[in-house]
VEXVOKE-190362 format. One record per residue (C-alpha): x, y negated, z; residue in three letters; chain. Coordinates in steps of 0.001 Angstrom, whole numbers. Each point is the difference from the previous one (the first is absolute). Layout:
REM residues N
PT        xx        yy        zz   rest   kette
PT         X         Y         Z    ALA       A
...
REM end
This chain:
REM residues 451
PT        xx        yy        zz   rest   kette
PT    -35783     21650     11864    MET       A
PT      1427     -3684        56    LYS       A
PT      3260        -3      2052    ILE       A
PT      -440     -1674      3210    ARG       A
PT      2758     -2721       946    LEU       A
PT      1478      -148      3464    HIS       A
PT       628     -3029      2042    SER       A
PT      3356       -95      -463    HIS       A
PT      -213       121     -4103    GLN       A
PT     -2708     -2826       202    VAL       A
PT      2400     -2241      1802    THR       A
PT      2457       536     -2318    ALA       A
PT     -2194     -1003     -2568    ILE       A
PT     -1301     -3018      1494    ASP       A
PT      3671      -720       527    MET       A
PT      1298        38     -3487    TRP       A
PT     -2770     -2146     -1453    PHE       A
PT       524     -2540      3376    ASN       A
PT      3287       -88     -1877    ASN       A
PT     -1429      -987     -3574    ASN       A
PT       123      3554     -1224    CYS       A
PT      3761       230       573    ARG       A
PT      2311      2764      2427    GLY       A
PT      1135      2708       850    ILE       A
PT     -1952      2400      2118    ILE       A
PT      2155      2430      1775    SER       A
PT     -1703      3095      1649    MET       A
PT      1243      3245       942    ALA       A
PT      -350      3032     -2488    THR       A
PT     -3063      1803       894    GLY       A
PT     -2061     -3158      1126    THR       A
PT     -1633      -731     -2938    GLY       A
PT      1301     -2558     -2131    LYS       A
PT      -941      1090     -3298    THR       A
PT     -3785      -314      1236    PHE       A
PT       858     -3536      1610    THR       A
PT      1831     -1167     -3537    ALA       A
PT     -3571      1664     -1930    ILE       A
PT     -2170     -1615      3063    GLY       A
PT      1645     -3540     -1509    ALA       A
PT      -630       457     -3268    VAL       A
PT     -3738       792       971    ASP       A
PT         8     -3183      1329    ARG       A
PT      1690     -1678     -2816    LEU       A
PT     -2862      1566     -2093    PHE       A
PT     -2262     -1706      1883    LYS       A
PT      1230     -3517       421    GLU       A
PT      1147      -426     -3635    ILE       A
PT     -1700       670     -3085    GLU       A
PT      2634      1766     -2149    LYS       A
PT      3073      1773      1046    ASN       A
PT      3128      1755     -1752    ALA       A
PT      1449      1759      3324    VAL       A
PT      3753      1687      -685    PHE       A
PT      1019      3032      2167    ILE       A
PT      3161      1134       249    SER       A
PT      1586      2777      1197    ALA       A
PT      3139      1669       721    PRO       A
PT      -874      3586     -2293    TYR       A
PT     -2347      1009     -2412    SER       A
PT     -1608      2638      2514    HIS       A
PT      -488     -2712      2323    LEU       A
PT     -1947     -2262     -2467    VAL       A
PT     -2289      3091      -682    THR       A
PT      -700       -35      4129    GLN       A
PT      -655     -3497      -159    TRP       A
PT     -2644       359     -2789    LYS       A
PT     -1339      2867      2182    SER       A
PT      -498     -2401      3252    SER       A
PT     -1365     -2363     -2334    ILE       A
PT     -2661      2458      -474    GLU       A
PT      -252      1203      2959    ARG       A
PT      -941     -3582      1413    TYR       A
PT     -2730      -612     -2259    GLY       A
PT      1580     -3206     -1929    LEU       A
PT     -2052     -1683     -2292    ASN       A
PT      2478      -410     -3247    ALA       A
PT      -592       388     -3080    ASP       A
PT      2695      1340     -1421    SER       A
PT      3077      1669      1526    ILE       A
PT      2851      1165     -2268    ILE       A
PT      3384      1480      1105    GLU       A
PT      3105     -1398     -1458    CYS       A
PT      3373      2138         5    HIS       A
PT      1889      2339     -2621    SER       A
PT     -2262      2578      1014    GLY       A
PT     -3111     -1424     -1646    ILE       A
PT      1333      -472     -3805    PRO       A
PT     -3302     -2136     -1060    ASN       A
PT       331     -2311      2758    TRP       A
PT       411     -3013     -1524    HIS       A
PT     -2183       225     -2838    GLU       A
PT     -2880       694      3028    ARG       A
PT       935     -2847      1823    ALA       A
PT       -61     -2431     -3032    LEU       A
PT     -3759      1462      -659    LYS       A
PT      -349     -1143      3315    VAL       A
PT      1168     -3101       134    LEU       A
PT     -2534      -832     -3036    ARG       A
PT     -2948      1167      1489    LYS       A
PT      1051     -2620      3310    VAL       A
PT       704     -2956     -2712    LYS       A
PT     -3841      1033     -1517    LEU       A
PT     -1224       -93      3910    GLY       A
PT     -1293      3761      -765    ILE       A
PT      2509       939      3263    PHE       A
PT       603     -2329      2687    LYS       A
PT      1898      2117      2375    ASN       A
PT      2876      2009     -1291    VAL       A
PT      2999      1930      1723    ILE       A
PT      3437      1319     -1126    PHE       A
PT      1842      2408      1743    LEU       A
PT      3635      -342      -668    SER       A
PT      3116      1871       749    THR       A
PT      3114     -2736      1159    HIS       A
PT      1780       423     -3126    ASN       A
PT     -3210      -472     -2256    THR       A
PT     -1086     -2990      1644    ILE       A
PT      3630     -2098     -1259    VAL       A
PT       -73      1813     -3225    GLY       A
PT      -935     -2532     -3017    GLU       A
PT     -3109      1516      -962    LYS       A
PT     -1402      -565      3434    MET       A
PT      1654     -3551        81    ASN       A
PT     -1850      -998     -3072    ASN       A
PT     -3468      1040      1044    LEU       A
PT       536     -1852      3362    ILE       A
PT       761     -2847     -1971    GLU       A
PT     -2425       391     -2573    GLU       A
PT     -2453       -58      3173    ILE       A
PT      1666     -3240      1601    ALA       A
PT       148     -2070     -3407    LEU       A
PT     -3742       297      -330    ASP       A
PT     -1044       -79      3266    LYS       A
PT     -2672      2407      -681    PHE       A
PT       427      1961      3426    ALA       A
PT      1597      -564      3604    LYS       A
PT      3625      1522       133    LEU       A
PT       392      2145      2920    THR       A
PT      3042      2389       902    ILE       A
PT       652      2864      3174    ILE       A
PT      3461      1700      -424    ALA       A
PT      -491      3045      2487    ASP       A
PT      3320      1034      1561    GLU       A
PT       903     -3973      -529    VAL       A
PT      3937       476       414    HIS       A
PT       -57      1928     -3198    GLY       A
PT      -587     -2984     -1785    ILE       A
PT      2950     -2131      1184    GLY       A
PT      2403      2099     -2242    SER       A
PT      1782     -2242     -1711    LYS       A
PT     -1052      1143     -3166    MET       A
PT     -3422       140       786    ARG       A
PT      -175     -3722      1838    ARG       A
PT      1612     -1658     -3298    LYS       A
PT     -2844      1379     -1887    ASN       A
PT     -2703      -310      2252    LEU       A
PT     -2641     -2360     -1484    SER       A
PT      -913     -3416      1818    ASN       A
PT     -3583      -453     -1120    HIS       A
PT     -1563      1780      2562    PHE       A
PT     -2208     -2305      2486    GLU       A
PT      -347      2606      2348    ASN       A
PT      2762      1983      1399    ARG       A
PT      -357      2846      2568    LEU       A
PT      3104      2192      1407    GLY       A
PT      -807      3278      1952    LEU       A
PT      2556      2153      1367    SER       A
PT       312      1740      3705    ALA       A
PT      3963     -1654      -628    THR       A
PT        44     -2799     -2180    PRO       A
PT      3646     -1098       588    LYS       A
PT      2426       913     -2468    ARG       A
PT      2926      1665      2080    MET       A
PT      3034     -2325      -459    TYR       A
PT      -981     -1503     -2524    ASP       A
PT      -806     -4141       786    GLU       A
PT      -121     -1054     -3331    VAL       A
PT     -2918      2594      -577    GLY       A
PT     -1433     -1163      2905    ASN       A
PT      -341     -3296      -296    SER       A
PT     -1652      1017     -3488    PHE       A
PT     -2446      1631      1379    LEU       A
PT     -1125     -2060      2971    HIS       A
PT       302     -3320     -2941    GLU       A
PT     -2182      1831     -2656    TYR       A
PT     -2289      1489      2305    PHE       A
PT       -62     -2009      3133    GLY       A
PT       808       963      3770    GLU       A
PT     -1352      2917      1811    ILE       A
PT     -3282      -838       788    VAL       A
PT     -1328      3005      2190    PHE       A
PT      2173      2646      1633    GLU       A
PT     -1374      3155      1309    PHE       A
PT      2788      1864      1317    SER       A
PT       793      3746       561    LEU       A
PT      -153      -592      3550    CYS       A
PT     -3321     -1733       149    GLN       A
PT      -929      2966     -2379    ALA       A
PT       676      2858      2426    VAL       A
PT     -1004     -1853      3071    ASN       A
PT     -3169     -1891      -686    ASN       A
PT     -3418      1715      -186    VAL       A
PT     -2255      -545     -3238    ASN       A
PT     -3647      -990      1273    PRO       A
PT     -1633      1849     -3202    ASP       A
PT      1889      3432       759    THR       A
PT       847       -28      3712    LEU       A
PT      3687      1500     -1130    ARG       A
PT      3002     -2028      -202    THR       A
PT       656     -1419     -3777    TYR       A
PT      3072      2441      -410    LEU       A
PT       509      3016      2355    THR       A
PT      2260      -176      2431    PRO       A
PT      3504      1666      -127    TYR       A
PT      2774      1703      1719    TYR       A
PT      3699      -807     -1312    TYR       A
PT      2906      2419       128    TYR       A
PT      3730     -1119     -1655    PRO       A
PT      1860      2881      -292    VAL       A
PT      3464      -733      -301    PRO       A
PT      3041      2200     -1652    CYS       A
PT      3511     -1378     -1207    TYR       A
PT      1984       364     -3153    LEU       A
PT      1989      2454      -272    THR       A
PT      4038      -949       -17    ASP       A
PT        50       632     -3781    GLU       A
PT     -2588     -2441      -180    GLU       A
PT      1372     -2156      2465    MET       A
PT      3020      -694     -2288    LYS       A
PT     -1831     -1194     -2772    LYS       A
PT     -2129     -1953      2304    TYR       A
PT      3125     -1931      1445    ARG       A
PT      1612      -717     -3526    GLU       A
PT     -2948     -1577     -1403    VAL       A
PT      -595     -1721      3584    THR       A
PT      3354     -1421       -48    GLU       A
PT      -214     -1156     -3708    LYS       A
PT     -3127     -1676      1117    ILE       A
PT      1581     -1990      2849    ILE       A
PT      2859     -1010     -2236    LYS       A
PT     -2255     -1240     -2763    LYS       A
PT     -2442     -2037      2311    ALA       A
PT      3080     -1491      2044    ASN       A
PT      1421     -1143     -3430    TYR       A
PT     -3054     -1374      -765    LEU       A
PT      -683     -1442      3645    GLN       A
PT     -3598      1721       -79    LYS       A
PT      -599      1704      3349    PHE       A
PT     -3990      -525      -347    ASN       A
PT     -1783      3481      -678    TYR       A
PT     -1900     -2233     -2979    GLY       A
PT      3243     -1319     -1338    ASP       A
PT      1497      3625      -404    LEU       A
PT     -3237       492     -2790    GLU       A
PT       216     -3229     -2028    ASP       A
PT      3583      1340     -1344    ASP       A
PT      -341      2992     -2487    PRO       A
PT      3368      1933      1389    GLU       A
PT     -1025      -202      3272    LEU       A
PT     -3411       709      -944    GLN       A
PT      1709      3403     -1940    LYS       A
PT      1904       854      2960    LEU       A
PT     -2874      -551      2797    LEU       A
PT     -2198      2466     -2364    PHE       A
PT      2979      2591      -186    LYS       A
PT       110      -354      3758    ARG       A
PT     -4191       540       989    SER       A
PT       529      3171     -2488    LYS       A
PT      2320      1566      2217    ILE       A
PT     -2397      -507      2615    LEU       A
PT     -2895      1194     -1540    LYS       A
PT      1636      3213     -1637    ALA       A
PT      1649      1100      2969    SER       A
PT      -156      4036       664    VAL       A
PT      -399      -582      3540    SER       A
PT     -3657     -1014      -860    LYS       A
PT      -747      3599     -1372    TYR       A
PT       504      1684      3944    GLU       A
PT     -2060     -3077      1160    ALA       A
PT     -3137       979     -2184    LEU       A
PT       518      3655      1667    HIS       A
PT      -355     -1078      3266    ARG       A
PT     -2979     -2416     -1021    ILE       A
PT     -1583      2995     -2046    LEU       A
PT       847      2411      2888    ASN       A
PT     -1983     -2265      2431    LEU       A
PT     -3530      -309     -2257    LEU       A
PT       177      3391      -376    LYS       A
PT       333       773      3683    ALA       A
PT     -3284     -2251       446    HIS       A
PT     -1512      1552     -2877    GLY       A
PT      -316     -3722     -1662    LYS       A
PT      1761       548     -3503    ILE       A
PT     -2684     -1303     -1934    GLN       A
PT      -935     -3295     -1315    LYS       A
PT      3722      -656        41    THR       A
PT      1558     -2859     -2529    ILE       A
PT      4360       100      -279    ILE       A
PT      1730     -3043     -1540    PHE       A
PT      3075       999     -1453    CYS       A
PT      2690     -1446     -2208    ASP       A
PT        27      1801     -3536    GLU       A
PT      3527      1381       968    GLN       A
PT     -1525      2043      2923    LEU       A
PT     -3453       572     -1705    ILE       A
PT      1593      3715     -1490    ASP       A
PT      1270       585      3084    GLN       A
PT     -3130      -573      2021    VAL       A
PT     -2048      2104     -2182    MET       A
PT      2309      3227       236    ASP       A
PT      -160      -743      3894    ILE       A
PT     -4123       398       306    LEU       A
PT      -171      2795     -2157    ASP       A
PT      2800      2126      1831    ALA       A
PT     -2677     -1434      3267    GLU       A
PT     -2786      1722     -1644    LYS       A
PT     -1465     -3856      -232    ILE       A
PT     -2294      -719     -3320    THR       A
PT      1267     -3534     -1088    ALA       A
PT         8     -1826     -3434    VAL       A
PT      2387     -2885     -1593    LYS       A
PT     -2136     -3049       -60    PHE       A
PT      1811     -1830     -2745    ILE       A
PT      -306     -2729     -2771    GLN       A
PT       -44      3011     -2700    GLU       A
PT     -3506      1211      1078    LEU       A
PT     -2512     -1073     -2279    SER       A
PT     -3217     -1750      1994    LYS       A
PT     -1644      3116      -283    GLN       A
PT      2243      2177      1423    GLU       A
PT       220     -2612      2836    ARG       A
PT     -3651        62       727    GLU       A
PT      -312      3783      -307    TYR       A
PT      3351       245      2728    VAL       A
PT     -1435     -2163      2136    LEU       A
PT     -3276      2008        13    LYS       A
PT      1629      2927       772    LEU       A
PT      1710     -1687      2900    PHE       A
PT     -2802     -1851      1504    GLN       A
PT     -1789      4100      -255    GLU       A
PT      3206      1120      1789    GLY       A
PT      1484      2118     -2908    GLN       A
PT      2466     -1911       163    ILE       A
PT      2369      -660      3014    ASP       A
PT      2387     -2512      -950    ILE       A
PT       330     -2717     -2615    LEU       A
PT      3715     -1107      -423    VAL       A
PT       544     -3611     -1793    GLY       A
PT      2635     -1602      -872    ILE       A
PT     -2047     -4222      -910    LYS       A
PT     -3304      1760     -1526    MET       A
PT     -1077      -350      3777    LEU       A
PT      1139     -3556       858    ASP       A
PT     -2357     -2208     -1652    GLU       A
PT     -3562       326       108    GLY       A
PT      -985      3655      -195    VAL       A
PT     -2370      1013      2349    ASP       A
PT       945      3407      1241    VAL       A
PT     -3375      1391      2158    PRO       A
PT       362      1467      3355    GLY       A
PT      3814      -291       282    VAL       A
PT       965      -270      3366    ASP       A
PT      3532      1084       315    LYS       A
PT      2915     -1564     -2210    ALA       A
PT      3609       728        16    ILE       A
PT      2155     -2404     -1568    ILE       A
PT      3267      1110      -731    LEU       A
PT      1416     -3081     -2116    SER       A
PT     -1056     -3518       630    SER       A
PT      1428     -3223     -1107    SER       A
PT       828     -2644      2153    THR       A
PT     -2713     -2026     -1731    ASN       A
PT     -3240      -583      2083    PRO       A
PT     -2402       217     -2743    ARG       A
PT      1169      3372      -438    GLU       A
PT      -164      1479      3072    TYR       A
PT     -3080     -1756      1611    ILE       A
PT     -2101      1297     -3456    GLN       A
PT      1428      3293       694    ARG       A
PT     -1330      -342      3600    LEU       A
PT     -3562     -1451     -1372    GLY       A
PT      -469      3818     -1959    ARG       A
PT      -417      1621      3365    VAL       A
PT     -1955     -2374      1912    LEU       A
PT     -3066      -427     -2664    ARG       A
PT     -3465      1119      2340    ILE       A
PT     -1453      3726      -601    ALA       A
PT     -2568      1092      2136    PRO       A
PT      1275      3078      1458    ALA       A
PT      3892     -2280       531    LYS       A
PT       432      -910      3631    LYS       A
PT      3567     -1233      -112    SER       A
PT      2889       104     -2510    ALA       A
PT      3764      1487       145    TYR       A
PT      2980     -1346     -1901    VAL       A
PT      3169      1550       -89    TYR       A
PT      2954     -2475      -905    ASP       A
PT      3360      1898      -702    VAL       A
PT      2132     -2774       650    VAL       A
PT      3882       890     -1090    VAL       A
PT      2834     -1462      1557    PHE       A
PT      3612      -720      -596    PRO       A
PT      2671       792      2374    LYS       A
PT      2491     -2615      1208    PRO       A
PT      1714     -1622     -2656    THR       A
PT      2379     -2251      1283    GLY       A
PT     -1867     -2921     -1207    PHE       A
PT     -2189      -522      2799    GLU       A
PT       802     -3229      1323    SER       A
PT       273     -1528     -3873    ASP       A
PT     -3137     -2500      -185    LYS       A
PT      -938      1294     -3632    VAL       A
PT      -378      3586      1558    TYR       A
PT     -1750     -1058      2893    LYS       A
PT     -2487     -1602     -2187    ARG       A
PT      -489      3256     -2252    ILE       A
PT      -375      2247      2542    LEU       A
PT     -2679     -2761      2242    GLU       A
PT     -2024       366     -3252    VAL       A
PT       213      4041       480    GLU       A
PT     -1451      -306      3419    PHE       A
PT     -2844     -2885      -413    SER       A
PT     -1240      2798     -2176    ARG       A
PT     -1080      2550      3198    VAL       A
PT     -1011     -2695      2053    GLU       A
PT     -2354     -1578     -2477    ILE       A
PT     -1530      3364      -945    MET       A
PT      -124       558      3781    ALA       A
PT     -1603     -3338      1158    GLN       A
PT     -3841      1049      -427    CYS       A
PT       626      3639       558    ALA       A
PT     -1583      1477      3143    GLU       A
PT      3306      1260      1318    ASN       A
PT      2057     -2969      -289    ALA       A
PT      1957       -14      2886    PHE       A
PT      1377      3649      -441    GLU       A
PT       499      -775     -4081    ALA       A
PT      2148     -2873       725    ILE       A
PT      1618      1862      2594    GLN       A
PT       804      2736     -2551    THR       A
PT      2814     -2027     -1493    VAL       A
PT       215     -3172      2241    SER       A
PT      3423      2225      1344    GLY       A
PT      1507       559     -3017    ILE       A
PT      -431     -3887     -1039    LYS       A
PT      1736      -766      3245    ARG       A
PT      2792      2489     -1166    GLY       A
PT       415     -2629     -2973    PHE       A
PT      -553     -3463      1465    PHE       A
PT      1883       713      3391    THR       A
REM end
């Protein structure tokens, strides 16, 4: 059965066409941006005689998901080819398809690519051949469009595409104004936005449920140990001295300098890997067990924590599996099947659960490690908010590590760094059912730093 688009998806497609098929569609994770883009391609196929559509995603497993979604939608394409390093003969197959388009045998073809492949020499040669011979209209759709804005990719991304669509829940590249300028110059402005707050508060007339599951957000404060604070102070002092020397007081400016970037990364690793998180995890697990709600949980953590986290879960007699990059496609599918069936209680991931992985039925998330980049933590929130038949609410436990007073509280650079840390909690809490209580949990700690 062909997928039926919701009204907000139809509106998004209309807005993109009204902008001459240029622009970025920003939709919260789980609100159907993939099918929105496929719907836009469907309309292109109906309005334009010959089309070569290039769809790019960050990872090969997401490329495969795109192919499945296109098949579910029932899109009438003559050929759909996956183009990435996991498909050894993709280039030869792509050349054969192009010949058939030239001969008029095929009219509408789709090339599914990773971000790395679409900016490579082989793909650029294919695109240029189509552009020079003008035998098909060229369209690019970039999923998780922020990934295309990196320095290497924007340098090699073809300018031959006439139609351009960027997709993301959070299209802005954090603290990267050059990358952001490129995205808006290349794809165009945001033509449609469907925010997280809209998705959890607005009722879908087709289902009579909200577009995403309403959620409760619980920040769980903990503090650096004395040893960790010693390292944190040392790195913070170096950041402040370097920033003052360069006269860079804006957080974005700090990340423009390679030396400062290394120091900021080093400081963030101290927070991410704090041993205080283990005690916080024990508290959350005890709470979930007391309410009989261990199953259907995912844990996001740092690579430095994952082995200890697995040991804690094992000691608690909780069935858990690492959901990491090293798993093959078949292994990922099998693990998700067992998780859905309740044979696995908890999935523990580092990055694999961040972008595009659909984890069926999950209704609880424990965030042990997160960056200050809204793209990452909003995507993680989105993983647990997808609608499922029996799911009424979702629950997010966010372990937030705070430094103890450092003596640098009056310094404007340090204040800006702390403000970014606190803003994460405020952004995560703003759409929650218990928003006021969640913000109150850390507001007292914040006042302690900024009074």
